[in-house]
C-alpha positions as a Markdown table, in Angstrom:
| # | Residue | x | y | z |
|---|---|---|---|---|
| 1 | Tyr | 0.2 | -0.1 | -0.1 |
| 2 | Asn | 2.7 | 1.9 | 0.4 |
| 3 | Ser | 4.3 | 1.7 | -2.8 |
| 4 | Lys | 0.9 | 2.4 | -4.3 |
| 5 | Gly | 0.6 | 6.1 | -2.6 |
| 6 | Asp | -2.0 | 4.8 | -0.4 |
| 7 | Tyr | -0.8 | 5.8 | 3.0 |
| 8 | Asp | -3.9 | 5.6 | 5.5 |
| 9 | Arg | -3.7 | 1.6 | 4.4 |
| 10 | Ala | -0.5 | 1.9 | 4.9 |
| 11 | Leu | -0.2 | 3.2 | 8.1 |
| 12 | Glu | -3.1 | 0.5 | 9.5 |
| 13 | Tyr | -1.0 | -2.1 | 8.4 |
| 14 | Tyr | 2.3 | -0.8 | 9.5 |
| 15 | Glu | 0.8 | -0.1 | 13.1 |
| 16 | Lys | -0.8 | -3.7 | 13.5 |
| 17 | Ala | 2.5 | -5.2 | 12.3 |
| 18 | Leu | 4.6 | -2.6 | 15.1 |
| 19 | Asp | 2.2 | -3.6 | 17.8 |
| 20 | Ile | 2.3 | -7.4 | 17.5 |
| 21 | Ala | 6.4 | -6.9 | 16.7 |
| 22 | Ile | 6.6 | -4.9 | 20.2 |
| 23 | Ser | 4.7 | -7.3 | 22.4 |
| 24 | Leu | 6.1 | -11.0 | 20.5 |
| 25 | Leu | 10.1 | -9.5 | 19.8 |
| 26 | Gly | 10.7 | -6.1 | 21.9 |
| 27 | Val | 11.0 | -2.3 | 21.3 |
| 28 | Gly | 14.9 | -3.3 | 21.1 |
| 29 | His | 14.7 | -6.2 | 18.5 |
| 30 | Pro | 15.9 | -5.0 | 15.1 |
| 31 | Asn | 12.7 | -6.2 | 13.5 |
| 32 | Thr | 10.7 | -3.9 | 15.2 |
| 33 | Arg | 13.1 | -1.2 | 14.5 |
| 34 | Ala | 12.6 | -1.6 | 10.7 |
| 35 | Ile | 9.2 | -1.7 | 10.9 |
| 36 | Ala | 9.2 | 1.6 | 12.6 |
| 37 | Glu | 11.3 | 3.2 | 10.3 |
| 38 | Asn | 9.0 | 2.0 | 7.2 |
| 39 | Met | 6.0 | 3.2 | 8.9 |
| 40 | Leu | 7.8 | 6.4 | 9.8 |
| 41 | Tyr | 8.4 | 7.1 | 6.1 |
| 42 | Val | 4.3 | 7.3 | 5.9 |
| 43 | Cys | 4.3 | 9.0 | 8.6 |
| 44 | Glu | 6.4 | 11.9 | 7.6 |
| 45 | Glu | 4.7 | 12.0 | 4.2 |
| 46 | Thr | 1.1 | 11.9 | 5.8 |
| 47 | Glu | 2.6 | 14.6 | 8.7 |
| 48 | Asn | 1.2 | 13.0 | 11.0 |
| 49 | Thr | 2.8 | 14.2 | 14.3 |
| 50 | Lys | 1.3 | 11.3 | 16.9 |
| 51 | Cys | 3.0 | 8.7 | 14.4 |
| 52 | Ile | 5.9 | 10.1 | 14.0 |
| 53 | Glu | 6.5 | 10.5 | 18.1 |
| 54 | Arg | 5.8 | 7.0 | 18.6 |
| 55 | Cys | 8.5 | 5.5 | 15.8 |
| 56 | Met | 10.8 | 7.7 | 17.0 |
| 57 | Ser | 10.7 | 6.5 | 20.5 |
| 58 | Ile | 11.5 | 3.7 | 18.9 |
| 59 | Val | 14.4 | 5.0 | 16.4 |
| 60 | Gly | 16.1 | 7.3 | 17.7 |
| 61 | Glu | 17.2 | 10.7 | 16.5 |
| 62 | Glu | 19.5 | 8.3 | 14.2 |
| 63 | Lys | 18.1 | 6.6 | 11.6 |
| 64 | Ser | 19.3 | 3.5 | 10.2 |
| 65 | Asp | 19.6 | 2.1 | 6.4 |
| 66 | Val | 16.9 | 0.1 | 6.5 |
| 67 | Lys | 15.2 | 0.5 | 2.8 |
| 68 | Lys | 12.1 | 2.7 | 3.5 |
| 69 | Gly | 8.5 | 2.0 | 1.9 |
| 70 | Leu | 8.9 | -1.7 | 1.2 |
């Protein structure tokens, strides 16, 4: 959905994926971080400040080189 520009639907699924990853893997896990980084791209595109804050709390100030929008 992200690649198609359907950011609302992409955000819906990123939120579900992030919640699952946090509950199963924890906040510090690399896969959780990757989901948050990809979700952050959508948050920034839609200027969703609440979403940006949530993702940044996981990703931190330094973003990794995980490819966005996958």
